[in-house]
Steps between C-alpha positions, in 0.01 A plus 500: 500500500599860447632699799208738444264235640626527854495883489137478390432252783654745751304794358172311501568342842450153358829331577530118469631298795805373307740667257831397351695785343816448300704671231790738440319823586544515874389864478148373432514273802615789722221717356247231586631491857474879525142496370401232751679677785295815440199304615652495849650851492301634793413161657607454863511121448724500191769297674247220558330504160775583253804272494800493266699183556827388346455134413853426615425625852203278584428130478207384291323401823528854635394647163185289491436601861514866395257427213257329737507772767178706497521877440490726803209740520457492118338291229817384336878485525775501236811282508770563238772239463805629312815325374298179473679215314223243555380541143843486328657215309813528711534343846220652708628426849171350622417138565222291350318531830518880490388497137192302609433755776488777242293293259243429772474871577467598134208257462312667784641852572361707781241736355620794714867469395650622174830325430736640233819312406780655294686216333783696340575532127394154387284212626463131408149455362529124549525521879201391712503828691476701180215288365313523831514881510397513139194290587412668831626855453660739247840501334630837386804539275690824555630545148632804322261787444360550155612808306166669576516427873868593514431831332222585753714394790797710388288811448367452854852456640614826339191669638591378848836674444314821404599463136309481176617277218364486144403168351776528237757536779348199678526297178865596462567411862331159472705425189823600670425272801433196271257389770256352247770297324439125545840425656531820706556450874394857576230532765262775606733574792783564254280738308382668819861566600576650155194723521604623846847572366353689205266705721789598726734584214270735314454713813232768493377429148128419506497297182721209385612509141676247278823704521497465881465122467784483249734684740416262787542193282842624389607555864361156589699335218818664626433370851441148370822509294690617810360202693590267212858627497506465881403135463781456244742661746383254771554214250131413528420388145159362601384837643641692202326274247173530694524879487572481131197270444279746696612785276418295189159408646438867563549566130857640492705399195814288538698755305396786725588293807841419352565870431399590858727229645788620281436861601494403868838323481654792310383730781653267756829498307504882488420517873786265585745697287421824684509328841843352416611845389429633850185703436271547801133379484347833402761550228432148369129579485573819306736325258259222408197730500278337762365609841731426797274222636514319164881545485519344846309190375729481196807521729380205702403300193817556293725369782325163475640455151834674475650662188594183315159331543312818399710523179434130431121545541489816287688315225247217522213751474646630177541144364142411604362805321689400181372140516142623536530750213656241266254228597762267643289442812145574615479820710361322807752216492791741447409724797449194721845374403652843568342505849624147585854572371514824699422319826783248460 
């Protein structure tokens, strides 16, 4: 079922006694909790009638006991069980006896208790527990928002930040995030963070334009490249490749990423030359044309490589660019090889 079902159930005050929520969009799960919690905002007995339990902190016996406890001075109570692996294909950590305890409760849930499980990103639809909730309750998949819903949500988020954003700017932003791409690992929380960053960076401007978004994306790319180079300096090829993959998923071209990596290493080489020549930090910043705080980061980063290694990597960047331009290797494969060689 769509996540909208449970929001409708909350709005219409017609909640089922059993729900299983799962999917990548934890933001939706947290929003559901917030919506439910509002029901008890001014309720003196909230601590008795609204429970959020981590599945790892309670035995199944104690969980079922919570489910079966009557509400206090109210018609119903809500029990939310998070981090619940009972529905996963991996080892669940509960015995057959505990599974039976849950199955027995699912068959005959207390009418005054609303139980909501969050099973993580994926569930095993072949498990008895999954099938039982499907039969006796509701299963909600917290998938990516559609483009229409994402657009509405983003406009609302900007409004919460006292900003207006035109639909064309929203479209541009959605495309730059690559959120709707099939293989994208971006979540609503990622987009929310980017929106907050954008709202803060544009300052007093009341309206967000495409040009504002482009400036933020450019700064974000530079930050990601810095982290990628940092991973190379730490000889962490796995982390560097993951950052590279994330940039590709976001829609950045391999050639642009290669140019940014090359530019970063050239800046590090320049920084090291001026440091070795005895220039103080402020003079180094002035010489390489960056703010002092950026020069400080460069100073730390360049020492991890040393002059010889920096020259070696810069030379490899030039060779990689040539191989891509002449078709000797695919852009993605060539940049991956460059990253791996640079961490050795």
